C-alpha positions as CSV (number, residue, x, y, z in Angstrom):
1,X,0.1,0.0,-0.1
2,X,3.0,2.2,0.1
3,X,2.4,5.6,-1.6
4,X,5.7,7.3,-0.8
5,X,5.5,11.2,-1.8
6,X,1.7,10.9,-2.8
7,X,-1.5,11.8,-1.3
8,X,-3.8,9.0,0.1
9,X,-7.0,8.5,-1.3
10,X,-10.3,8.4,0.9
11,X,-10.4,4.5,0.5
12,X,-6.8,4.1,1.7
13,X,-7.3,6.4,4.7
14,X,-10.7,4.7,5.5
15,X,-9.1,1.2,5.3
16,X,-6.1,2.6,7.8
17,X,-8.9,3.8,10.3
18,X,-10.9,0.5,10.1
19,X,-7.8,-1.8,10.5
20,X,-6.5,0.5,13.3
21,X,-10.1,0.4,15.1
22,X,-10.0,-3.3,14.7
23,X,-6.7,-3.8,16.5
24,X,-8.2,-1.3,19.3
25,X,-11.1,-3.7,19.8
26,X,-9.0,-6.7,20.0
27,X,-6.7,-5.4,22.6
28,X,-9.8,-4.2,24.5
29,X,-11.6,-7.4,24.6
30,X,-8.8,-10.0,24.9
31,X,-6.4,-10.5,27.8
32,X,-3.5,-11.1,25.4
33,X,-2.8,-9.9,22.0
34,X,0.0,-9.9,19.5
35,X,1.1,-6.4,20.2
36,X,-0.2,-3.3,22.4
37,X,1.0,-0.9,19.7
38,X,-1.9,-0.9,17.2
39,X,-0.6,1.9,15.2
40,X,2.7,0.4,14.8
41,X,0.9,-2.8,13.9
42,X,-1.1,-1.0,11.2
43,X,1.9,0.7,9.9
44,X,3.9,-2.6,9.6
45,X,1.0,-4.7,7.9
46,X,0.2,-2.0,5.4
47,X,3.8,-0.7,4.8
48,X,3.1,2.8,5.6
49,X,5.1,5.0,8.1
50,X,3.8,5.3,11.5
51,X,3.5,9.0,11.3
52,X,1.0,8.6,8.5
53,X,-1.2,6.4,10.6
54,X,-1.3,8.8,13.4
55,X,-1.9,11.7,11.4
56,X,-4.8,9.7,9.9
57,X,-6.3,8.7,13.0
58,X,-5.7,12.2,14.5
59,X,-7.7,13.7,11.6
60,X,-10.3,11.1,12.0
61,X,-10.8,11.7,15.8
62,X,-11.1,15.5,15.2
63,X,-13.2,15.8,12.1
64,X,-15.0,12.1,11.9
65,X,-15.0,10.2,8.4
66,X,-12.2,11.5,6.3
67,X,-13.1,12.9,2.8
68,X,-10.4,15.1,1.5
69,X,-7.0,13.6,0.6
70,X,-4.1,13.6,2.9
71,X,-1.0,15.0,1.4
72,X,2.3,13.8,2.3
73,X,4.6,16.6,2.9
74,X,8.3,15.9,2.7
75,X,11.2,18.5,3.2
76,X,14.4,18.8,1.7
77,X,17.3,17.4,3.7
78,X,19.4,19.8,5.6
79,X,22.5,20.9,3.4
80,X,24.5,23.0,6.3
81,X,24.5,22.9,10.1
82,X,23.6,25.9,12.2
83,X,26.2,28.3,13.7
84,X,25.7,26.8,17.2
85,X,26.6,23.4,15.8
86,X,29.3,24.7,13.9
87,X,30.9,26.0,17.2
88,X,30.4,22.8,18.8
89,X,32.3,21.0,16.0
90,X,35.2,23.6,16.2
91,X,35.7,22.8,19.8
92,X,35.6,19.3,19.5
93,X,38.1,19.0,16.8
94,X,40.5,21.3,18.5
95,X,40.0,19.1,21.8
96,X,40.8,16.1,19.9
97,X,43.6,17.9,18.4
98,X,45.2,18.8,21.5
99,X,44.7,15.2,22.9
100,X,46.5,13.9,20.0
101,X,43.6,11.7,19.0
102,X,43.0,11.1,15.2
103,X,39.5,12.6,13.8
104,X,37.5,11.4,11.1
105,X,34.1,12.4,9.7
106,X,32.5,9.1,11.1
107,X,33.8,9.3,14.6
108,X,33.0,13.1,14.7
109,X,29.3,12.3,13.6
110,X,29.0,9.3,16.1
111,X,30.0,11.8,18.9
112,X,27.6,14.5,17.5
113,X,24.8,11.9,17.5
114,X,25.5,10.9,21.1
115,X,26.0,14.2,22.5
116,X,23.5,16.3,20.4
117,X,21.2,13.9,18.9
118,X,22.5,14.6,15.3
119,X,22.7,10.9,14.0
120,X,21.0,11.9,10.8
121,X,23.5,14.7,10.0
122,X,25.0,13.5,6.3
123,X,28.5,12.8,6.1
124,X,28.8,15.1,2.7
125,X,27.2,18.3,5.1
126,X,29.6,17.4,7.9
127,X,32.4,17.6,5.4
128,X,31.3,20.7,3.9
129,X,31.0,22.3,7.3
130,X,34.6,21.5,8.5
131,X,36.0,22.7,5.3
132,X,34.2,26.1,5.6
133,X,35.3,26.3,9.2
134,X,38.9,26.1,7.9
135,X,39.9,22.5,8.9
136,X,42.1,20.4,6.5
137,X,42.5,16.8,6.6
138,X,46.3,15.5,6.1
139,X,49.3,13.8,7.6
140,X,51.9,15.3,9.7
141,X,55.0,14.0,10.9
142,X,53.4,12.8,14.3
143,X,49.9,12.1,13.5
144,X,47.2,12.4,11.0
145,X,44.2,14.5,11.8
146,X,42.1,17.6,11.0
147,X,44.0,20.6,11.6
148,X,43.0,24.2,11.3
149,X,44.2,25.9,8.3
150,X,47.0,28.9,8.7
151,X,44.9,31.4,7.4
152,X,42.1,30.7,10.2
153,X,44.6,30.8,13.0
154,X,46.1,34.1,11.7
155,X,42.7,35.8,11.4
156,X,41.8,34.7,14.9
157,X,45.2,35.9,16.4
158,X,44.9,39.2,14.9
159,X,41.4,39.6,16.0
160,X,42.2,38.7,19.7
161,X,45.2,40.7,19.7
162,X,43.0,43.8,19.0
163,X,40.3,42.8,21.6
164,X,43.0,42.1,24.4
165,X,44.9,45.4,23.6
166,X,41.4,47.2,24.6
167,X,41.4,45.6,28.0
168,X,42.4,47.5,31.0
169,X,44.2,45.7,33.9
170,X,40.9,46.0,36.0
171,X,38.9,44.0,33.5
172,X,37.2,47.1,32.0
173,X,38.0,48.3,28.5
174,X,39.8,51.3,27.4
175,X,37.2,51.9,24.6
176,X,33.5,51.2,24.7
177,X,32.8,47.9,22.6
178,X,29.6,47.7,20.6
179,X,28.6,44.2,19.2
180,X,26.1,44.3,16.1
181,X,24.6,41.6,14.0
182,X,21.7,40.7,11.7
183,X,19.4,38.0,11.7
184,X,16.1,36.8,10.8
185,X,12.7,35.2,12.0
186,X,10.0,33.5,10.2
187,X,6.3,33.7,11.2
188,X,6.1,29.9,11.6
189,X,9.3,29.4,13.7
190,X,8.0,27.3,16.6
191,X,8.9,24.4,19.0
192,X,9.2,20.9,16.8
193,X,7.8,18.7,19.6
194,X,4.8,18.9,21.9
195,X,3.2,16.5,24.3
196,X,-0.1,14.5,23.1
197,X,-2.1,11.5,23.6
198,X,-0.5,8.8,21.4
199,X,-3.9,7.4,20.1
200,X,-5.1,10.7,19.0
201,X,-1.7,12.1,17.5
202,X,-0.7,15.6,17.8
203,X,-3.3,18.3,17.5
204,X,-0.8,20.9,16.9
205,X,-0.9,21.6,12.9
206,X,2.1,23.6,12.0
207,X,1.5,25.2,8.5
208,X,3.6,24.3,5.4
209,X,6.3,26.3,4.9
210,X,8.2,28.9,6.9
211,X,5.9,31.8,6.4
212,X,6.9,35.5,6.0
213,X,10.2,36.7,7.4
214,X,11.4,39.5,9.4
215,X,14.8,40.8,9.0
216,X,16.3,42.2,12.3
217,X,19.3,44.3,13.0
218,X,20.6,45.5,16.4
219,X,23.4,46.0,18.6
220,X,24.6,45.4,22.3
221,X,27.0,46.7,24.7
222,X,27.3,45.6,28.5
223,X,24.5,48.3,29.1
224,X,22.1,46.3,27.0
225,X,20.5,46.9,23.5
226,X,21.7,50.0,22.0
227,X,18.7,52.6,22.4
228,X,17.3,53.5,18.9
229,X,19.4,51.0,17.0
230,X,16.7,48.5,16.7
231,X,15.4,47.7,12.9
232,X,12.9,45.2,12.2
233,X,11.4,45.0,8.5
234,X,9.6,42.2,6.4
235,X,11.5,40.5,3.7
236,X,10.5,41.0,0.1
237,X,8.0,43.9,1.3
238,X,8.9,47.3,1.3
239,X,8.9,48.7,4.6
240,X,9.5,52.5,5.2
241,X,12.7,53.3,3.2
242,X,13.9,49.6,3.1
243,X,13.3,47.3,0.2
244,X,12.5,43.6,1.4
245,X,16.2,42.4,1.9
246,X,19.5,43.3,3.5
247,X,22.1,44.8,1.4
248,X,24.9,47.3,1.3
249,X,22.7,50.1,0.9
250,X,20.1,49.2,3.5
251,X,23.0,48.3,6.1
252,X,24.7,51.4,5.4
253,X,21.6,53.5,6.0
254,X,21.1,51.8,9.3
255,X,24.9,52.1,10.3
256,X,24.9,55.9,9.8
257,X,21.3,56.9,10.9
258,X,20.7,54.4,13.8
259,X,24.0,53.1,15.0
260,X,26.6,55.9,14.9
261,X,24.6,58.4,16.6
262,X,23.4,56.2,19.5
263,X,26.8,54.6,20.7
264,X,29.4,55.8,23.1
265,X,32.3,58.0,21.9
266,X,35.5,56.3,20.6
267,X,33.7,52.9,20.5
268,X,35.0,49.7,18.8
269,X,32.4,48.2,16.7
270,X,32.7,44.6,16.3
271,X,30.7,42.9,13.5
272,X,31.3,39.9,11.3
273,X,32.6,39.6,7.7
274,X,29.2,39.8,5.9
275,X,29.8,40.9,2.2
276,X,27.7,44.1,2.8
277,X,30.1,45.0,5.8
278,X,33.0,45.0,3.4
279,X,32.1,47.3,0.3
280,X,35.0,49.1,-1.0
281,X,35.0,53.0,-0.7
282,X,33.9,54.9,-3.6
283,X,37.5,56.0,-4.5
284,X,39.0,52.8,-3.8
285,X,41.9,51.7,-6.4
286,X,41.8,49.1,-8.0
287,X,38.7,47.4,-8.2
288,X,37.3,44.8,-10.9
289,X,35.3,47.6,-12.7
290,X,38.4,50.0,-12.9
291,X,38.9,50.5,-16.6
292,X,42.1,49.3,-18.5
293,X,43.3,52.8,-19.3
294,X,43.2,53.6,-15.6
295,X,45.2,50.4,-14.6
296,X,47.8,51.4,-17.3
297,X,48.1,55.0,-16.1
298,X,48.5,53.9,-12.4
299,X,51.1,51.2,-13.0
300,X,53.2,53.5,-15.5
301,X,53.2,56.4,-12.8
302,X,54.3,54.1,-9.9
303,X,55.8,51.1,-11.2
304,X,57.0,51.7,-14.8
305,X,59.7,49.1,-14.6
306,X,56.9,46.4,-14.3
307,X,54.8,48.0,-17.0
308,X,54.3,46.3,-20.7
309,X,52.2,47.8,-23.5
310,X,51.2,44.0,-24.4
311,X,49.7,43.7,-21.0
312,X,45.9,42.3,-20.8
313,X,43.5,44.1,-18.3
314,X,43.8,40.8,-15.9
315,X,47.5,41.1,-15.7
316,X,47.2,45.0,-15.2
317,X,44.7,44.5,-12.4
318,X,46.9,41.8,-10.8
319,X,49.8,44.0,-10.8
320,X,48.1,47.0,-9.6
321,X,46.6,45.1,-6.8
322,X,49.9,43.7,-5.5
323,X,51.5,47.1,-5.6
324,X,48.8,49.3,-4.4
325,X,47.9,49.9,-0.7
326,X,44.8,48.0,0.6
327,X,41.9,49.8,-0.4
328,X,39.6,51.3,2.4
329,X,36.3,50.2,3.1
330,X,33.3,52.3,3.1
331,X,32.1,51.7,6.5
332,X,35.4,51.8,8.1
333,X,35.8,55.5,6.5
334,X,32.5,56.3,8.1
335,X,33.2,55.0,11.3
336,X,36.4,56.9,11.6
337,X,35.0,60.1,10.6
338,X,32.7,59.7,13.6
339,X,35.6,58.7,16.0
340,X,35.0,54.9,16.1
341,X,36.8,51.8,15.0
342,X,35.6,48.9,13.3
343,X,37.0,45.3,14.3
344,X,35.9,42.3,12.3
345,X,35.5,38.9,13.9
346,X,37.6,36.0,12.2
347,X,35.4,34.1,9.6
348,X,33.2,31.3,11.0
349,X,33.7,32.3,14.7
350,X,30.0,32.9,15.9
351,X,31.1,32.0,19.4
352,X,32.9,35.3,19.6
353,X,29.9,37.4,19.1
354,X,27.8,37.7,22.2
355,X,24.9,39.0,20.3
356,X,24.5,35.5,18.7
357,X,23.7,34.1,22.0
358,X,21.2,37.1,22.5
359,X,19.3,36.0,19.1
360,X,19.1,32.4,20.5
361,X,17.3,33.7,23.6
362,X,15.1,35.9,21.6
363,X,14.3,33.1,19.1
364,X,13.7,30.5,21.7
365,X,11.1,32.9,23.3
366,X,9.4,33.6,20.2
367,X,9.0,29.8,19.3
368,X,7.6,29.0,22.5
369,X,4.8,31.2,21.9
370,X,4.3,31.0,18.1
371,X,0.6,31.6,16.9
372,X,1.6,31.5,13.3
373,X,0.6,35.0,12.6
374,X,2.7,38.2,11.6
375,X,0.9,40.1,14.1
376,X,1.5,37.5,17.0
377,X,5.2,37.4,16.0
378,X,5.8,41.1,16.2
379,X,4.2,41.2,19.5
380,X,6.4,38.3,20.9
381,X,9.4,39.7,19.2
382,X,8.9,42.8,21.4
383,X,8.8,40.9,24.6
384,X,11.7,38.8,23.5
385,X,14.0,41.8,23.2
386,X,13.0,42.5,26.8
387,X,14.4,39.1,28.0
388,X,18.1,40.1,27.1
389,X,18.5,42.5,29.8
390,X,21.7,44.5,30.6
391,X,22.7,41.7,33.1
392,X,22.2,39.1,30.4
393,X,24.4,41.1,27.8
394,X,26.9,41.5,30.5
395,X,27.0,37.7,31.1
396,X,27.1,37.0,27.3
397,X,30.1,39.4,26.8
398,X,32.0,37.6,29.6
399,X,31.5,34.3,28.2
400,X,32.9,35.6,24.9
401,X,35.8,37.2,26.8
402,X,36.6,33.7,28.4
403,X,36.4,32.1,25.1
404,X,38.7,34.5,23.9
405,X,41.3,33.9,26.6
406,X,40.8,30.2,25.9
407,X,41.7,30.5,22.2
408,X,44.7,32.8,23.0
409,X,46.2,30.0,25.4
410,X,45.6,27.3,23.3
411,X,46.6,28.6,20.2
412,X,50.1,29.5,21.9
413,X,50.4,26.0,23.4
414,X,49.5,24.4,19.9
415,X,52.2,26.7,18.4
416,X,55.0,25.7,21.1
417,X,54.1,21.9,20.4
418,X,54.4,22.2,16.9
419,X,57.8,23.8,17.4
420,X,58.9,21.3,19.8
421,X,57.9,18.5,17.3
422,X,59.9,20.2,14.3
423,X,63.0,20.3,16.5
424,X,62.6,16.5,17.6
425,X,62.4,15.6,13.9
426,X,65.5,17.8,13.1
427,X,67.5,16.1,15.9
428,X,66.4,12.6,14.7
429,X,68.0,13.1,11.2
């Protein structure tokens, strides 16, 4: 009777109902029966899923005889993991590296299944995740293991050096620190599980799809949310001066009009490396749009010895990019003009952004109260922001600071260990 991926007919559903009722009567009348799980017995006998049997019975108990077809809705498998799980994976691989234990995809997935109920995580998804996080699999002179790539370590070290340089001996900061980020929340964002009577099945019917999406931009300091910096608008729908997406123009407008006027003077503004955070200044040189004539003129003027008349535009652009100072970014210039400095977190390190944990608190609050309406989401969203109090912000920022200290020490220890290993290898020659 299997109809995988198709809608069940009225007759098929009626058959499921009558068979289930027959098993229920058998269990009620006889002292012993072959099984106490009637729904599971129906599913096995008809070769359908247990969830299908429960869904049909739940519909029957609510509405009586079933008339409309029951569509089987199947979602796409996940192709990437969330930022919280990325942090868990990074910490686990680093921990095993430091213990000198080899790491494989299968052993990592087994651990995730045991500790975080992620047994259905596809190996390809896990492989793409660890590559995106900057890990590489290869042999070393002492062991074969997953190791972080050099560019990840360098980016993290440079970032931590800037953050630690802003710390005073007393534990305070020389300059105020402001953490900003963007997120989104869908109308149908809700809890996945609920309690229900097994024979009836769950009565909570979640709508298909994710529903309309709200884009959210905000910033925090140890004093809490930055007043006047909250921005919430609906995706793919014009809201005020914002067209339903987050891009460089929209972010720059928020940055200049809602953030900069409302943060303490001489702040360190900490943000991630989203593409629209890194737009080049208008007068930056060179850019992919720079004309061939401009590239030729600059190279002749500054590095005539490297210029050739027969150079193609890609060659000219490469030479200019190698020789030209690093072009400034638009947001950096805006921040500097207002007396602030931007610091960007290393790629794929959400654990170094306390506002990420603030988003988690807000989304958890809204999910627990979801009524699947846009009006309800907006109401719960306001209450969700109130859950992230100044005391909560201080706690989140301290957690990030502890993580920064841990990375600083561990990276130094790993570097010393690598140097000692190289020395032992050299002495063995």
